[in-house]
N, C-alpha and C positions, 0 to 999 in steps of 0.2 A: 504494500499499500504506499510506503514512504517513497519507493521508486516511482510509483505512479504520480504521486504529488510532485515530486521533483521534476518529472517530465512535463507535467502541466506547468509547473513554474517556469520551465524554460521558454514559455511563450512571453514571459514579462518583457524582454528586450524588445519584442515586436509591439505588443500592446501599448507599451509605455509612450510610444510616439503619438497615440491617437489623442490623448488629453492635451498634449502639448500643442499639437497642431489645431485642435478644436477650440481651445481657450484663447489661444493667440487670434484665431480667425474671428471668434465672438467679440473680442476686445476691438479688433479693427473695424467691425460693424458698428460697435458702440460709438466709437470716435466719428465715423462717417455720419451717424444719425445726428450726433451733436453739432456737426458742422453743417449738415442740411436737414434741419429739423422737420421739413415738409415731407421728406422721404418716410413714410410709415413702415419701417422694418422692424419694429419692436417684437413682433411675434417670431420673426426669423431669429432675432438675436436670443430670445428666451428658448427657443428650440434648440439652437447651437450650444447654449449653456447646459441645457438638458442632457444632450448627447456627451458633453464633457464631463458631467457627473457620472454617467453610466460607464464611460470609458476609464475614467479615474478609479472607479470601484473596481473594474476588471483588472486594472494594472496593480492596485493594491493587493487583490486576492492572489494573484500570480506571483507577486513580489513576495508576499508572506511565505508562500510555498517554496519559493526559491531560496529564501533565507535559510531554510533548514539545512542545506548542505554545508554550511559553516565556512565556506571559502573566502569569506569577505572580511574586511577590516571592521571590527566591531564599532569603533568610534564613527567612521564614515556610514556604516550601515544604520546606526542609531539616528544619525542626523537625516539621512536620506528617507528612512522609513517615517519618521515622525513629521517631517516637513511635508512629505506626500499626503499623510493622513490628514494633516492640518489643512492642506490645500483642498483636499477633497471636501472636508466640512465647510470651507469658506465658499467653495463653488456650490454647494447645496443651498447655503444662504443666499447667494447670488441668484439663484434660480427663482426662490420665492420672493426676493426682493425686486426683481425685475417687474415693472408695472404694478408695484404693490401701492395700495392707496393709503398704507400706514405711512405717516411722515418720518417716522424713525427709520424705518427700513429703506424709504426712498432717499433720505438724507444719506444713509450709510452705503448705498449701492455702488456709487461710482468710486469712492476712496477705497472700498473692498475689492473692487474690480482691479484697480491698480496693484493692491497688495497681493492679489492672488497671481499676477504676473510675476511680481518680485519672488514670490514663493515658489512659483513654477521654475524660474531660472535657477534658484537656490537647490531645489530638489533635482533638476536635471544636472547640474554641475557636480554635485555630490555623487549622483549615480554614475556619471562619466568617470569621476575619479576612481570610484570602486573598481570599474571594468577595465579601465585603460591607464590608471595611474593618475596621481594628482597633477602631474606636468603633462596630461594627455594634449592639452591645446599649444603647448609651446615646445615640447621636446622635438629633437632632430629626428627626421624619419629614416637617415641614412642607417645602414648596418654597420657603419664604421664608428667606433667611439673616438678615434683620433686618426689622423693621417699616418699611414705607413710609409716612410720615406724609403726605408731599405728592409725589404721583406726578410733577408736573410738575418737581420737582428732582431726581428720581431718576437715577441713572446707569443707561444702558440695560444695558451688560454686567454691571456689578457687581450692580445691584439687580433686574433683570429676567431676562437670559439665564443668567449663572451659577447662580442658584438652581435654575433648570430642569434644567440639567446635573447639579447636585449630586444632586438628587432622582431622576433618571431615568437618568444616564448614568455617574457617577462610580464607582458600584459595580463596573464592569468596566473602568473607564479611570482607575485611580489608581495611585500609586507602588507599592502592594502587589500590584496586579493590573492589568496593562496589556495588554489585548486588543489585537492588532496593533500593540503597542509605541505606542499612542496614549494620551495623557494629556490629561484635560479638567478639570484642577484649577486652572489658571491661564492668563492670557494667553500667557505665554512658551511653555507646553507645548502650547497650541492652535495657536499659529502654527508650532510646530515640526513638527507633524503626525506620522504614524506610517508603518507599512510601505508603505501605498498613497499616501503623500505627504500633502499638507495637505488638510484637510477644508474649507478655504475656497478652495482653487484651483478656478477655473472653466474652465481650459484644455481639458480632456477633454470635459466633459459640457456646457459652455455653461452651467452653474450649478455652485455649490459642491457638492462631494461629500456634505457634510452635508445640504444640501437635498435631494438626490437620495435618500439612503438613508432619510430619515425618511419618505418617502412611498411607498416600494416596498410591493408586497403583503406582508402579515405572513408569508405562507409562504416568501417569498423569503429565502435564507440571508443575503443582504446587509441585509435590513431591519434598521434599527435603531431602538430597541432590540430585540434579538432576541425571537422568540417565547418566551413564558414569563415574560419580564420585565414589570414595570409599564410601560405604553405611554405615550407622549406623548399629552396630550389635544389636541383640535383647536385650542383657544385657545393652547396651548404652541407648537404648530407654526406656526401664524400669527404668533406673536410673534418666533419664531427666524427665519421668513422674512423678516419685517419689518426685523429687525436685520441679516440678510445682505444685503437690498436696499439698505440704507443703508450699504454698504461695510464691514459688520461692524466698526463703529467701537467702540473699546474706552474712549473717554474722553468721549464726548458724552452729554448729559442729554436725557431724553425731550422736553423742549420745544423742542430744537434740531431735531428731525426731523419731517417731514411724517407725518401719520398719518390714516387713514381713521376714520370713526366707529365701525367694527367694532373697529379696534385700540385706539381711544380707551376704548372699553368694556371691553375686556381689561385695559388698564392701570388703569382705575379699580377693577376688581375686586381689584387687587394693593394698593390703598391700604387702609391699616388705620388705624382711628381708636384712638388710644391715649390718649384723653382719659380722665379719671377715670370718668366715666359709662359709657363704652364698656367699659372694663375690669370694672367692676361688673356690667354687662349679661351679660359673657360668664361670670361666675362664680356668679350668683345665679339661683335657680329662681323662676318667678313665684309670687305669692301665690295662695292658694286663693280660688276664686270665693265660697266661704261667707264668708271673712274680709272680702272687698270688699263683699259684699252687706249683710253686718251693719253695716259702717261707714257705707255710704251710707243704709241704713235708719234709723240712728241720728242722721242729720244730720251725718255727718263726710264731705264730699265727697272721694273718693280715686279717683284715675283714672291709667292708665298714661301715662308720658312720650310713648310713641307706640305704635301698634298692635304687639301681641304683645310688648312690652316688659316685663321683670320689674321695672322701675324705676317708682316711683310719685310723684305729686304730692299732697300733702294741703293742701287750701284751707280754712283756718279764719278767713279773714278776717271782720271784723265781728261774730264771735260773742262774746257777752258772758257766756257761761256755761261758759268753759273751766274744767276741774279735772282733778286728777290721774288720776282714773278713765277720763276720755276718753283720756288719752296712754297709760294702761296698754292699753287696747284696741288702739291703734296699735302697741304695742311688740312684738307677736307676730311681725310682719314688719318691724320697725324698721329692719333693714339694708337693706331694699329702698327705703326712702323716701330720696329724693335732693332733694326741694324741699318746702319747708314755708311757707305763708304765714299769719302770725299778725297781720298788720297790723290796725289799727283794732279789736283784739279786748281783752279783759280780762287779756290775759297780762301777768304782772308778775314781780318778783323771786321772788316766794314760789313761782312755777311753774318757775323757770329751771333747777332741778335735773334736770327731765326731759330737757332738751335733750342731754346727752351719750349718752342712750340711743339717740339716731339718729345713729350714728356715721358713716354715709355721706352726710350731708347735705352737698350742694354749694351750695345756695342757701337762704338763710333770711331772711324778711321780718318785720321787728319795727317797721315804721314805725307812728308814732302809738299807741305802747303806752306803758304806765306803768312800763317798765323804767328802771333807773338803771345805775351802773357796776358794781353787783354781779352783774348779769346777764352782763357780758362776761367774768366770771371762770369762768363755765360755757361760754359761747360758745367761748371760746379753746381748749377740749378737742375741737373739731370739726376735725380735722386735714385733712379734705377740703373744707373749706368754701371756696368760690370767690366767692360774691357775698353780700353782707351789707348789708341795708337797715335803717338806724337813723334815717331821717329822721323829724323831729318828736318825738324822745325826749329825756329829761333827761341823757344821757350827758355826761361832761365830759372834760377833758384827761387825767384819771386813766386813762381807759379806753383811751387810745391805746397803752400797753404791752401790754396784752392783745391789742388789734387787730392790733399788729404782729408778734405771736407766731404769727399765723395764716399760716403759709408758703405756703399754696396760694391764699390770696386775691388776687383780680385787680380786683374792682369792690366799692366801699364807697360808700354812700349817706349823707351827713351833713347834709343840708339841715336847717336850723332845730334844730340841736343846741346844747348849751352849750360846744362845744369852740372855742377860741379860734383865730383866724387864724394867730397866730405858731406855735403847736404844730402846727397843721395843715400849714403850709408845711414845717416841719421833717420832718414824717411822709412828705410827698411826696418830699423829697429823699432820704429813707433807702431808698426802694423804688422802683425805677423800673419794676417790673412791676405796681404797683398804681395803679389809676386811681380817683381819690376824686372823686366827684360832689358837688360842693357849689356854692354860688352867688355867693360873695364875689369881687367884681371885683378886689380887690387880689391875689388868688392866681391866679384863672383868667382867661385872655384870653377875648374874646368868641368864642363858638362857635355851632353851630347849636342852636335851640331845639327842645324837644319839642313836638308838639302838645298841645292841651289834653285833659283826660279829661271825657268825656261821661257824666254821672250820671243814670241814669233807672230806674224801677222796671219799666218794660215797653217794648217796641218796638211796641206796638200801641194805637191810640187808639180808645176807646169814645165818650165825650163830649169830654173834654179830657184832656191829659197834661202834666205839669210835667217840665221837662227842665232840669238845671243843668249847669255846666261849671266845672271847677276846674283850678288850676295852682299848684304849690308856691311860685313866685316871687311876691312881693307887688308888685314894680315892673314887671310885665309887663301886657299888654293882650291880650284875646281878641276876635276879629272873626269874625262868622259870616254865612251865608246861609241861607235857607230854600227856595230854588228850585232847588237843585242846581247853581248856578253857583260857580266857584272864587273864595273870598273874598280880599280884600287889605285893606290898611288903609282903604279907602274903604267897606267893607261895614259892617254893624251892629256897634256896640261892644257887647260882652256886659257888662251892669251888674247883671242881676236874672235870675231864673230864666224861662225861654222856656214859654209856655203853647201847646200844638199843640191843634188841633181837626180837623185834616184830615191826609190823607196827605202826608207831608214828608220831602224829603231835606235833613238838616242837614249843613252843612260848616263846619268852623271852623279858624282858625289862632291861633297864639301870635305876638305881636310884643313886641320890647324894642329901644329905641333904642340903636344901635350894634351889635346883634347880628343884625338883619335879622328874618325871618319864619320860622316853623316849617313843616314839611310839612303837608298838609291831612289833618285826620281827618273821617270821614264817617259818618253813621249813618242809615239808612232806616227811618222810622216809617210804618206802615201803619194807615189808618183802616179799621175793620170795622164795617159798617153793618148786616149781616145776622148774626143769631145762628143757630148750628146746632151739633148735638153728635153727630150720626149720620153715620158714615163707615165705609167698608169698603175693602179692599185686594183687587185681583184676585189677587195672590200675595203670600206673607209675604216679609220682606225676609231678607237673609242673617243667619243665626243668630247672628253676632257683633255685629250693629248693629239690634237690633229696637227699642230705646228703650221706649216705651210702647205699640207697636204702632200701629194707625191713628190712635189718639187723639193720637199725637205730632204729627199734622200740623194739629191743631186746639185745642192745649192753650194756645196764646198764650205759650209758653215757648221763646223763641228759642235755637237752638243756638249754640254758639261756634265759633271757628276750630280747636278741637281736636276732630277728628271722633270721638274715643273718649270724649267727655264724657256719652254716654248720652242724647243729645237729637237724634240724627239717625237716619233710616232709610236703610240703605245696600243697594244692589242691585248685584251684580257680573255684568257681561256680559249685561244684560237690560234691556228696557223695562219700565215698570210703570204701572198706573193706579189711581187711587182715585176712589170714588164717594161723593158727599155728598148727603144727604137732607135736604130742609127739611120742617118740620111742615106747611106749606102752599106752593102755588105763589108764587114770588118773582120780581120783576123784577130781572134781573141785566145788568151790562155790562162786567164786568171779572173776571179771576181773577189772583192774584198768587201765585207759587211761590217759596219760599226754597230756595236750593240753595248748595252748597259746591263749591269747586274747590281741589284740592292735587295738582297733577300728579306731584309726586315720590312720592306714595303711590297713584298711578294713579286719582285722584278728579278728574272733569271735570264742568263745567257740562253740562246738557242742551243737546241740538242741535235741540230742537223741542218743541212742544206741540199737542194736539188737545183742543178743548173740545167735548163732547157733551152733549146735553141731552135730557130725557125727562120726561114726565108721569106715566108709570105704573111706572117703574123697570125696564122689561123692554125697551122699544123705543127705542133711543137713535139720535139723529141727529147727524151732525158739524155743528156750528154755527161753529166757526172754527178755523183751523189756522195755526201759526206755525212757521217754519224759521228756525234760528239759524245763523250761520256757526260753523265749528269754531274752537276757541281757537288763539290765536297761541303760539308757544313761551314758556313761563314755568315758573318753579318757585314762584312766589309762592302762599301760602295766601289764598284770598279766599271771601267769602260776600256773595251778593247777592240781592235779589228780581227775579224776572223778571215784569213786567206784561204780561198778555195782554188787550188792550181790543177790543171787538167791539160790534156793533150790539145795541142793547137787545132782549131778549127775556124770555119768562116760562118758568120751569120750576120744577119740583118736585124733579128730581134733576140733578146736574151731574157729569159724569165727566170727571176731568182725566187725560189720557195723558201721560206724561212719556217723551220719546225720549232714550235714552242714546246716546253715541258709539259704545258696545259694545266697541271695541278701542282700545288706545293709538294715538295718531297717528303718522306716520313720524318725525316730529321727536323723539319721546320716547326715553329711554335704553333702553326695552324695547318697541320698536314691535311692534304686532301682539298682545299680550298683553291679557287681559281687563281692561276698566276698569271703574271703579265710578261710580254716580250717587248723591249724597247728598241728600236732600230733608228738609226740616224742616217749614215752616209753609205752609199753603194758605189764602189769605184771598180770599172772594168778596164782591164788591159790586155 
């Protein structure tokens, strides 16, 4: 019988909403009649109050039955129950007072109606506090109690498991409402268990009771969370199982425990990037396509930090026509710009007042510009600035006070400035978070050198091409090879520009006595002996990565490692082919295809190529095929040419079929998802 009463009592959360709605509706009608007394709706108001009385009685009855399960905080229950009973009594009085001819009741009627609404609010609030917790109106809905910046250092219980309990379980298992006398708000309470014992005990079921009830069918009365509540996701269930399997430890960190690739993926999803750029990306909307198009058409290269990011990089390097009007164009979405390169441009003190308009800049490059200490007075207003390049400028010790006021600054480049060694050493001592990149050996110990910078107007050789290399250190040497071999100090010493006349793989290093040598930098230059300007695609690229269409593959403008730079054709989950038409039949023996790899963005190198030839453009035959091995696990962004060489033949049409891996490989963080292939240039010789 008790079980039957509790079942009837379970209708209380449904019925309790009826008097709330009806009494508020009746009060609104009462206000309306007082504003428009000619409207005769007194009977309707009394009828509504009557239904309010009946629904309040039904709510009280079911509430008293539900009370018997003992799962609620006694103090809140007392307040809620007696306020609801008082409200019902007042509502009954309102029913008889409406249209009463007794002066006392008529006078009491409206003040009592106001009091009824106040009582209704209090009863509802205390009821909600019982079922959802006292902070149910203001608490965070996120399952994370705090941001996890490094998942490998996270506490398994505090940072992973307890937030799941807080989001999905604590509303019924808290000090104010303890179903089954079980509390899930702390380690002590979880270990104490409830009416059925410990939820971590494996004695009866061979596995913890918690693990058992999470996976019961939803219709089962013992399934937790119960039907009608927000359910645990499969990821959350797996994480709780993982915790239980590791002896439900309360003080271990994630890196202490063995974890499968699936669990590691779930844990990685909990990690939250709290960097300045990540926070900005969450709070800003992307700029309009029209704005971006207008900038790029005006010769102001502006592109997203990464795919679908609302943050942008503006590259104004080497521009000698900068003016305030140009920065005015940028200002419309100035808060979205986080990186600006003004290096080797005509930027100077006279333009420095524009910088504070871009308040969210985290990286600013001013190397080799005509700025002085005056510009730093504007730069110091950029509170989010993390990286500042002042290499090759006329700044002096005076600027260091402004630089040190940049609290977020972590990287500062000061090669070849007027700042003295003594002052710089003091600045280093004052800020342990700041890395100053300079070259004075009195201040800095020997460290690894950066590779040289390769400077060229093109990566394609027609007749000949001049290639230069540079490095900011005056007392370093650069060595290089032109045959693809790894250079060392026995390779050719760079002393003057290199003249290329053929396809060449240039590799170079920097060397300084006492410092060792740098990593290798490489550049692939392609000889193009055949001119052609007619090319078609068998299918259009993805709408996000159309670049210049088919012409992208023959425009001799090499794409960068940034796949959103507008110079790549992107295809998702599909192969594609391109057909090149010559003016007349040509002798050919090789095809080179430029491709990009960025596994973190689902971009992989092709796995094969087919070369087909034709003399009429209709009937093609396969002349050569190449299969390539799938990529090894990596997250590095790379770009390269793939050379397909074959027996000489003559053709007027050449079709290049590019084979995609189609899906992410098993080692990828999201195996089986559609992958991308990105192609830039096709060179036929």
